mmJSON file of the N, C-alpha and C atoms, coordinates in Angstrom:
{"data_MODEL":{"atom_site":{
"group_PDB":["ATOM","ATOM","ATOM","ATOM","ATOM","ATOM","ATOM","ATOM","ATOM","ATOM","ATOM","ATOM","ATOM","ATOM","ATOM","ATOM","ATOM","ATOM","ATOM","ATOM","ATOM","ATOM","ATOM","ATOM","ATOM","ATOM","ATOM","ATOM","ATOM","ATOM","ATOM","ATOM","ATOM","ATOM","ATOM","ATOM","ATOM","ATOM","ATOM","ATOM","ATOM","ATOM","ATOM","ATOM","ATOM","ATOM","ATOM","ATOM","ATOM","ATOM","ATOM","ATOM","ATOM","ATOM","ATOM","ATOM","ATOM","ATOM","ATOM","ATOM","ATOM","ATOM","ATOM","ATOM","ATOM","ATOM","ATOM","ATOM","ATOM","ATOM","ATOM","ATOM","ATOM","ATOM","ATOM","ATOM","ATOM","ATOM","ATOM","ATOM","ATOM","ATOM","ATOM","ATOM","ATOM","ATOM","ATOM","ATOM","ATOM","ATOM","ATOM","ATOM","ATOM","ATOM","ATOM","ATOM","ATOM","ATOM","ATOM","ATOM","ATOM","ATOM","ATOM","ATOM","ATOM","ATOM","ATOM","ATOM","ATOM","ATOM","ATOM","ATOM","ATOM","ATOM","ATOM","ATOM","ATOM","ATOM","ATOM","ATOM","ATOM","ATOM","ATOM"],
"id":[1,2,3,4,5,6,7,8,9,10,11,12,13,14,15,16,17,18,19,20,21,22,23,24,25,26,27,28,29,30,31,32,33,34,35,36,37,38,39,40,41,42,43,44,45,46,47,48,49,50,51,52,53,54,55,56,57,58,59,60,61,62,63,64,65,66,67,68,69,70,71,72,73,74,75,76,77,78,79,80,81,82,83,84,85,86,87,88,89,90,91,92,93,94,95,96,97,98,99,100,101,102,103,104,105,106,107,108,109,110,111,112,113,114,115,116,117,118,119,120,121,122,123],
"type_symbol":["N","C","C","N","C","C","N","C","C","N","C","C","N","C","C","N","C","C","N","C","C","N","C","C","N","C","C","N","C","C","N","C","C","N","C","C","N","C","C","N","C","C","N","C","C","N","C","C","N","C","C","N","C","C","N","C","C","N","C","C","N","C","C","N","C","C","N","C","C","N","C","C","N","C","C","N","C","C","N","C","C","N","C","C","N","C","C","N","C","C","N","C","C","N","C","C","N","C","C","N","C","C","N","C","C","N","C","C","N","C","C","N","C","C","N","C","C","N","C","C","N","C","C"],
"label_atom_id":["N","CA","C","N","CA","C","N","CA","C","N","CA","C","N","CA","C","N","CA","C","N","CA","C","N","CA","C","N","CA","C","N","CA","C","N","CA","C","N","CA","C","N","CA","C","N","CA","C","N","CA","C","N","CA","C","N","CA","C","N","CA","C","N","CA","C","N","CA","C","N","CA","C","N","CA","C","N","CA","C","N","CA","C","N","CA","C","N","CA","C","N","CA","C","N","CA","C","N","CA","C","N","CA","C","N","CA","C","N","CA","C","N","CA","C","N","CA","C","N","CA","C","N","CA","C","N","CA","C","N","CA","C","N","CA","C","N","CA","C","N","CA","C"],
"label_alt_id":[null,null,null,null,null,null,null,null,null,null,null,null,null,null,null,null,null,null,null,null,null,null,null,null,null,null,null,null,null,null,null,null,null,null,null,null,null,null,null,null,null,null,null,null,null,null,null,null,null,null,null,null,null,null,null,null,null,null,null,null,null,null,null,null,null,null,null,null,null,null,null,null,null,null,null,null,null,null,null,null,null,null,null,null,null,null,null,null,null,null,null,null,null,null,null,null,null,null,null,null,null,null,null,null,null,null,null,null,null,null,null,null,null,null,null,null,null,null,null,null,null,null,null],
"label_comp_id":["UNK","UNK","UNK","UNK","UNK","UNK","UNK","UNK","UNK","UNK","UNK","UNK","UNK","UNK","UNK","UNK","UNK","UNK","UNK","UNK","UNK","UNK","UNK","UNK","UNK","UNK","UNK","UNK","UNK","UNK","UNK","UNK","UNK","UNK","UNK","UNK","UNK","UNK","UNK","UNK","UNK","UNK","UNK","UNK","UNK","UNK","UNK","UNK","UNK","UNK","UNK","UNK","UNK","UNK","UNK","UNK","UNK","UNK","UNK","UNK","UNK","UNK","UNK","UNK","UNK","UNK","UNK","UNK","UNK","UNK","UNK","UNK","UNK","UNK","UNK","UNK","UNK","UNK","UNK","UNK","UNK","UNK","UNK","UNK","UNK","UNK","UNK","UNK","UNK","UNK","UNK","UNK","UNK","UNK","UNK","UNK","UNK","UNK","UNK","UNK","UNK","UNK","UNK","UNK","UNK","UNK","UNK","UNK","UNK","UNK","UNK","UNK","UNK","UNK","UNK","UNK","UNK","UNK","UNK","UNK","UNK","UNK","UNK"],
"label_asym_id":["A","A","A","A","A","A","A","A","A","A","A","A","A","A","A","A","A","A","A","A","A","A","A","A","A","A","A","A","A","A","A","A","A","A","A","A","A","A","A","A","A","A","A","A","A","A","A","A","A","A","A","A","A","A","A","A","A","A","A","A","A","A","A","A","A","A","A","A","A","A","A","A","A","A","A","A","A","A","A","A","A","A","A","A","A","A","A","A","A","A","A","A","A","A","A","A","A","A","A","A","A","A","A","A","A","A","A","A","A","A","A","A","A","A","A","A","A","A","A","A","A","A","A"],
"label_entity_id":["1","1","1","1","1","1","1","1","1","1","1","1","1","1","1","1","1","1","1","1","1","1","1","1","1","1","1","1","1","1","1","1","1","1","1","1","1","1","1","1","1","1","1","1","1","1","1","1","1","1","1","1","1","1","1","1","1","1","1","1","1","1","1","1","1","1","1","1","1","1","1","1","1","1","1","1","1","1","1","1","1","1","1","1","1","1","1","1","1","1","1","1","1","1","1","1","1","1","1","1","1","1","1","1","1","1","1","1","1","1","1","1","1","1","1","1","1","1","1","1","1","1","1"],
"label_seq_id":[1,1,1,2,2,2,3,3,3,4,4,4,5,5,5,6,6,6,7,7,7,8,8,8,9,9,9,10,10,10,11,11,11,12,12,12,13,13,13,14,14,14,15,15,15,16,16,16,17,17,17,18,18,18,19,19,19,20,20,20,21,21,21,22,22,22,23,23,23,24,24,24,25,25,25,26,26,26,27,27,27,28,28,28,29,29,29,30,30,30,31,31,31,32,32,32,33,33,33,34,34,34,35,35,35,36,36,36,37,37,37,38,38,38,39,39,39,40,40,40,41,41,41],
"pdbx_PDB_ins_code":[null,null,null,null,null,null,null,null,null,null,null,null,null,null,null,null,null,null,null,null,null,null,null,null,null,null,null,null,null,null,null,null,null,null,null,null,null,null,null,null,null,null,null,null,null,null,null,null,null,null,null,null,null,null,null,null,null,null,null,null,null,null,null,null,null,null,null,null,null,null,null,null,null,null,null,null,null,null,null,null,null,null,null,null,null,null,null,null,null,null,null,null,null,null,null,null,null,null,null,null,null,null,null,null,null,null,null,null,null,null,null,null,null,null,null,null,null,null,null,null,null,null,null],
"Cartn_x":[0.845,0.0,0.88,0.596,1.393,0.863,1.776,1.406,1.637,0.598,0.68,0.32,0.847,0.51,-0.876,-1.192,-2.478,-3.217,-4.475,-5.265,-6.161,-6.213,-7.13,-6.754,-5.456,-5.027,-5.189,-5.015,-5.165,-6.617,-7.543,-8.955,-9.405,-8.767,-9.177,-8.562,-7.715,-7.063,-8.026,-9.055,-9.99,-11.357,-12.411,-13.735,-14.272,-13.592,-14.011,-13.339,-12.498,-11.811,-12.806,-12.719,-13.586,-12.727,-13.106,-12.416,-13.074,-12.281,-12.798,-11.96,-12.599,-11.881,-11.951,-10.791,-10.735,-9.68,-10.072,-9.158,-8.335,-8.993,-8.324,-7.427,-7.348,-6.547,-7.467,-7.036,-7.803,-7.249,-8.129,-7.729,-8.475,-7.827,-8.523,-8.48,-9.665,-9.742,-10.401,-10.03,-10.583,-10.775,-12.018,-12.284,-11.98,-12.122,-11.86,-10.369,-9.585,-8.138,-7.425,-7.167,-6.616,-5.219,-4.558,-3.227,-3.294,-4.455,-4.584,-4.847,-4.669,-4.895,-3.845,-4.288,-3.374,-3.911,-3.026,-3.482,-2.763,-3.353,-2.772,-2.768,-1.625,-1.543,-0.862],
"Cartn_y":[-1.188,0.0,1.238,2.147,3.363,4.416,5.204,6.34,7.598,8.401,9.59,10.838,11.97,13.25,13.703,13.494,13.95,12.763,12.606,11.481,11.873,13.152,13.582,12.968,12.974,12.394,10.881,10.253,8.795,8.381,9.216,8.876,8.935,9.796,9.969,8.945,8.052,7.087,6.056,5.722,4.683,5.025,4.704,5.114,4.216,3.098,2.234,2.588,3.614,4.012,4.673,4.284,4.871,5.433,6.603,7.238,6.782,6.223,5.675,6.219,6.557,7.011,5.923,5.437,4.403,4.774,4.812,5.078,6.349,7.391,8.674,8.77,7.717,7.749,7.697,8.332,8.301,7.214,6.382,5.292,5.412,4.967,4.763,3.279,2.68,1.25,1.054,-0.045,-0.363,-1.874,-2.312,-3.75,-4.422,-3.67,-4.265,-4.38,-3.405,-3.404,-3.076,-4.078,-3.818,-3.208,-3.178,-2.557,-1.058,-0.454,1.001,1.438,0.531,0.915,1.925,3.022,4.017,4.495,5.13,5.752,7.056,7.9,9.182,9.292,9.751,9.924,8.773],
"Cartn_z":[0.0,0.0,0.0,-0.889,-0.984,-0.012,0.564,1.407,0.588,0.456,-0.392,0.388,-0.077,0.538,0.112,-1.159,-1.687,-2.289,-1.913,-2.413,-3.574,-3.895,-4.949,-6.29,-6.617,-7.886,-7.872,-6.7,-6.608,-6.802,-6.346,-6.472,-7.932,-8.72,-10.113,-11.058,-10.538,-11.431,-11.981,-11.206,-11.639,-11.084,-11.812,-11.33,-10.236,-9.953,-8.848,-7.521,-7.525,-6.297,-5.34,-4.056,-3.036,-1.923,-1.43,-0.315,0.982,1.891,3.145,4.285,5.403,6.586,7.657,8.076,9.115,10.142,11.4,12.517,12.311,11.791,11.616,10.395,9.592,8.378,7.165,6.092,4.851,3.946,3.438,2.552,1.24,0.174,-1.091,-1.376,-1.533,-1.81,-3.164,-3.794,-5.102,-5.164,-5.136,-5.112,-6.442,-7.543,-8.858,-9.137,-8.661,-8.893,-7.578,-6.736,-5.394,-5.406,-6.562,-6.603,-6.384,-6.515,-6.391,-4.948,-3.97,-2.587,-2.147,-1.509,-0.964,0.364,1.133,2.371,2.591,3.43,3.783,5.289,5.862,7.315,8.006],
"occupancy":[1.0,1.0,1.0,1.0,1.0,1.0,1.0,1.0,1.0,1.0,1.0,1.0,1.0,1.0,1.0,1.0,1.0,1.0,1.0,1.0,1.0,1.0,1.0,1.0,1.0,1.0,1.0,1.0,1.0,1.0,1.0,1.0,1.0,1.0,1.0,1.0,1.0,1.0,1.0,1.0,1.0,1.0,1.0,1.0,1.0,1.0,1.0,1.0,1.0,1.0,1.0,1.0,1.0,1.0,1.0,1.0,1.0,1.0,1.0,1.0,1.0,1.0,1.0,1.0,1.0,1.0,1.0,1.0,1.0,1.0,1.0,1.0,1.0,1.0,1.0,1.0,1.0,1.0,1.0,1.0,1.0,1.0,1.0,1.0,1.0,1.0,1.0,1.0,1.0,1.0,1.0,1.0,1.0,1.0,1.0,1.0,1.0,1.0,1.0,1.0,1.0,1.0,1.0,1.0,1.0,1.0,1.0,1.0,1.0,1.0,1.0,1.0,1.0,1.0,1.0,1.0,1.0,1.0,1.0,1.0,1.0,1.0,1.0],
"B_iso_or_equiv":[0.0,0.0,0.0,0.0,0.0,0.0,0.0,0.0,0.0,0.0,0.0,0.0,0.0,0.0,0.0,0.0,0.0,0.0,0.0,0.0,0.0,0.0,0.0,0.0,0.0,0.0,0.0,0.0,0.0,0.0,0.0,0.0,0.0,0.0,0.0,0.0,0.0,0.0,0.0,0.0,0.0,0.0,0.0,0.0,0.0,0.0,0.0,0.0,0.0,0.0,0.0,0.0,0.0,0.0,0.0,0.0,0.0,0.0,0.0,0.0,0.0,0.0,0.0,0.0,0.0,0.0,0.0,0.0,0.0,0.0,0.0,0.0,0.0,0.0,0.0,0.0,0.0,0.0,0.0,0.0,0.0,0.0,0.0,0.0,0.0,0.0,0.0,0.0,0.0,0.0,0.0,0.0,0.0,0.0,0.0,0.0,0.0,0.0,0.0,0.0,0.0,0.0,0.0,0.0,0.0,0.0,0.0,0.0,0.0,0.0,0.0,0.0,0.0,0.0,0.0,0.0,0.0,0.0,0.0,0.0,0.0,0.0,0.0],
"pdbx_formal_charge":[null,null,null,null,null,null,null,null,null,null,null,null,null,null,null,null,null,null,null,null,null,null,null,null,null,null,null,null,null,null,null,null,null,null,null,null,null,null,null,null,null,null,null,null,null,null,null,null,null,null,null,null,null,null,null,null,null,null,null,null,null,null,null,null,null,null,null,null,null,null,null,null,null,null,null,null,null,null,null,null,null,null,null,null,null,null,null,null,null,null,null,null,null,null,null,null,null,null,null,null,null,null,null,null,null,null,null,null,null,null,null,null,null,null,null,null,null,null,null,null,null,null,null],
"auth_seq_id":[1,1,1,2,2,2,3,3,3,4,4,4,5,5,5,6,6,6,7,7,7,8,8,8,9,9,9,10,10,10,11,11,11,12,12,12,13,13,13,14,14,14,15,15,15,16,16,16,17,17,17,18,18,18,19,19,19,20,20,20,21,21,21,22,22,22,23,23,23,24,24,24,25,25,25,26,26,26,27,27,27,28,28,28,29,29,29,30,30,30,31,31,31,32,32,32,33,33,33,34,34,34,35,35,35,36,36,36,37,37,37,38,38,38,39,39,39,40,40,40,41,41,41],
"auth_comp_id":["UNK","UNK","UNK","UNK","UNK","UNK","UNK","UNK","UNK","UNK","UNK","UNK","UNK","UNK","UNK","UNK","UNK","UNK","UNK","UNK","UNK","UNK","UNK","UNK","UNK","UNK","UNK","UNK","UNK","UNK","UNK","UNK","UNK","UNK","UNK","UNK","UNK","UNK","UNK","UNK","UNK","UNK","UNK","UNK","UNK","UNK","UNK","UNK","UNK","UNK","UNK","UNK","UNK","UNK","UNK","UNK","UNK","UNK","UNK","UNK","UNK","UNK","UNK","UNK","UNK","UNK","UNK","UNK","UNK","UNK","UNK","UNK","UNK","UNK","UNK","UNK","UNK","UNK","UNK","UNK","UNK","UNK","UNK","UNK","UNK","UNK","UNK","UNK","UNK","UNK","UNK","UNK","UNK","UNK","UNK","UNK","UNK","UNK","UNK","UNK","UNK","UNK","UNK","UNK","UNK","UNK","UNK","UNK","UNK","UNK","UNK","UNK","UNK","UNK","UNK","UNK","UNK","UNK","UNK","UNK","UNK","UNK","UNK"],
"auth_asym_id":["A","A","A","A","A","A","A","A","A","A","A","A","A","A","A","A","A","A","A","A","A","A","A","A","A","A","A","A","A","A","A","A","A","A","A","A","A","A","A","A","A","A","A","A","A","A","A","A","A","A","A","A","A","A","A","A","A","A","A","A","A","A","A","A","A","A","A","A","A","A","A","A","A","A","A","A","A","A","A","A","A","A","A","A","A","A","A","A","A","A","A","A","A","A","A","A","A","A","A","A","A","A","A","A","A","A","A","A","A","A","A","A","A","A","A","A","A","A","A","A","A","A","A"],
"auth_atom_id":["N","CA","C","N","CA","C","N","CA","C","N","CA","C","N","CA","C","N","CA","C","N","CA","C","N","CA","C","N","CA","C","N","CA","C","N","CA","C","N","CA","C","N","CA","C","N","CA","C","N","CA","C","N","CA","C","N","CA","C","N","CA","C","N","CA","C","N","CA","C","N","CA","C","N","CA","C","N","CA","C","N","CA","C","N","CA","C","N","CA","C","N","CA","C","N","CA","C","N","CA","C","N","CA","C","N","CA","C","N","CA","C","N","CA","C","N","CA","C","N","CA","C","N","CA","C","N","CA","C","N","CA","C","N","CA","C","N","CA","C","N","CA","C"],
"pdbx_PDB_model_num":[1,1,1,1,1,1,1,1,1,1,1,1,1,1,1,1,1,1,1,1,1,1,1,1,1,1,1,1,1,1,1,1,1,1,1,1,1,1,1,1,1,1,1,1,1,1,1,1,1,1,1,1,1,1,1,1,1,1,1,1,1,1,1,1,1,1,1,1,1,1,1,1,1,1,1,1,1,1,1,1,1,1,1,1,1,1,1,1,1,1,1,1,1,1,1,1,1,1,1,1,1,1,1,1,1,1,1,1,1,1,1,1,1,1,1,1,1,1,1,1,1,1,1]
}}}
């Protein structure tokens, strides 16, 4: 999982990307393509 400063560009990479907040961290998950998982914080 990549750690990024900005998630806006990561969210636009694929239309299946979803922004999720878990335990105070922001995650982008993608069920169709799990390689696009990223987190911030």
